Structures are given as structure tokens and as C-alpha cells.
C-alpha positions as CSV (number, residue, x, y, z in Angstrom):
1,X,81.9,94.4,-127.7
2,X,84.0,93.7,-131.0
3,X,82.6,91.9,-133.9
4,X,85.0,90.0,-136.2
5,X,84.8,88.8,-139.6
6,X,83.1,85.4,-139.4
7,X,83.9,82.7,-142.0
8,X,81.1,80.5,-143.6
9,X,81.4,77.6,-145.9
10,X,79.8,74.6,-147.0
11,X,80.3,71.2,-145.2
12,X,80.4,67.9,-147.1
13,X,78.4,66.3,-144.2
14,X,75.6,68.8,-143.9
15,X,72.8,69.6,-146.2
16,X,70.4,72.6,-146.4
17,X,66.7,72.3,-146.9
18,X,64.3,75.3,-147.9
19,X,61.0,75.3,-146.1
20,X,58.7,78.1,-147.4
21,X,54.8,78.6,-147.9
22,X,52.1,80.2,-145.9
23,X,51.9,77.3,-143.5
24,X,55.7,76.7,-143.1
25,X,55.8,78.0,-139.5
26,X,53.1,76.2,-138.1
27,X,54.1,73.1,-139.8
28,X,57.6,73.1,-138.4
29,X,56.2,74.3,-134.9
30,X,54.3,71.3,-134.7
31,X,57.2,69.2,-136.0
32,X,60.3,70.3,-134.0
33,X,61.5,70.7,-130.4
34,X,62.4,74.5,-130.4
35,X,59.8,77.2,-130.7
36,X,59.6,78.2,-134.4
37,X,57.4,81.3,-133.3
38,X,60.1,82.8,-131.6
39,X,62.0,82.9,-134.8
40,X,58.9,84.5,-136.7
41,X,58.9,87.1,-133.9
42,X,62.7,88.0,-134.7
43,X,63.8,87.0,-131.0
44,X,65.8,84.5,-132.6
45,X,67.5,84.3,-136.1
46,X,68.3,80.6,-135.8
47,X,67.7,77.8,-133.4
48,X,68.9,74.1,-132.7
49,X,66.1,71.6,-132.6
50,X,64.9,68.1,-133.3
51,X,62.5,66.9,-135.9
52,X,60.0,64.5,-134.3
53,X,58.3,61.8,-135.6
54,X,54.7,61.4,-135.7
55,X,54.7,59.7,-132.5
56,X,57.0,62.5,-130.9
57,X,60.4,60.4,-131.0
58,X,63.2,62.3,-131.8
59,X,64.3,61.7,-135.6
60,X,67.2,64.1,-136.5
61,X,68.7,67.1,-135.3
62,X,68.6,70.4,-137.3
63,X,69.5,73.9,-137.1
64,X,66.7,76.1,-138.3
65,X,67.3,79.6,-139.5
66,X,64.7,82.1,-140.5
67,X,64.7,83.0,-144.3
68,X,63.9,86.7,-145.0
69,X,63.2,88.3,-148.3
70,X,66.4,90.4,-149.0
71,X,64.6,93.2,-150.6
72,X,61.6,93.5,-148.4
73,X,62.7,92.2,-145.1
74,X,59.5,89.9,-145.4
75,X,59.8,86.5,-143.5
76,X,59.3,84.0,-146.2
77,X,60.5,80.6,-144.8
78,X,63.3,78.8,-143.2
79,X,66.6,77.0,-143.8
80,X,67.0,73.8,-142.2
81,X,70.7,72.7,-142.0
82,X,70.7,68.6,-141.7
83,X,72.7,65.5,-141.9
84,X,73.6,65.0,-145.7
85,X,73.4,61.3,-145.2
86,X,69.9,61.5,-143.7
87,X,68.6,64.3,-145.8
88,X,66.3,62.0,-148.0
89,X,64.6,60.7,-145.0
90,X,63.5,64.2,-143.6
91,X,59.5,64.6,-144.2
92,X,56.9,66.8,-142.4
93,X,53.5,66.4,-142.1
């Protein structure tokens, strides 16, 4: 396999939210459609998911990326890539 340098850049239509704290993974696990525990177990680095309303309906789609501390490698939270037009509507809990 050959790896090539990838390009990354900010998209004007997207926003990134940072979710951190001791209960970040369990809060996300109960609020999104993908397995956040798989992100914590390092089987995945990122995942596509939908955030659900309290009634279980799809509210918004997101890309979830595990956020690790660069120095220690400790898992400290998650980054959520969301539609910028709806970023102020995103709520958990």
C-alpha cells in the first residue's frame, strides 16, 4: 500500500465542536447513532453518525473524531464536525 500526503482545510459550510470531560463518551453514546465506545477502544479514529433528539429522531448528521492528548496519548474527548448553519442548535443531554 502507498500512502500519499492528504490535504486538509477548513470548509466554510462546516463547524467543529469540542466535547470533553469525564462523561463525554457516555453522553455521546446515548445521543448518536454510531458506537462511540468503538472510538474509545481505538478500533476507529473517526465515525459518521447522526445526533438524535430526546425522542430518538434524527436531528443532524456529524463526523465524530476521537481527540487525544498529543503529549500523553490519553483520550480527552471528541471533535464533532457539523453543518455550520445548524451549529447553534446542537444540544446534548
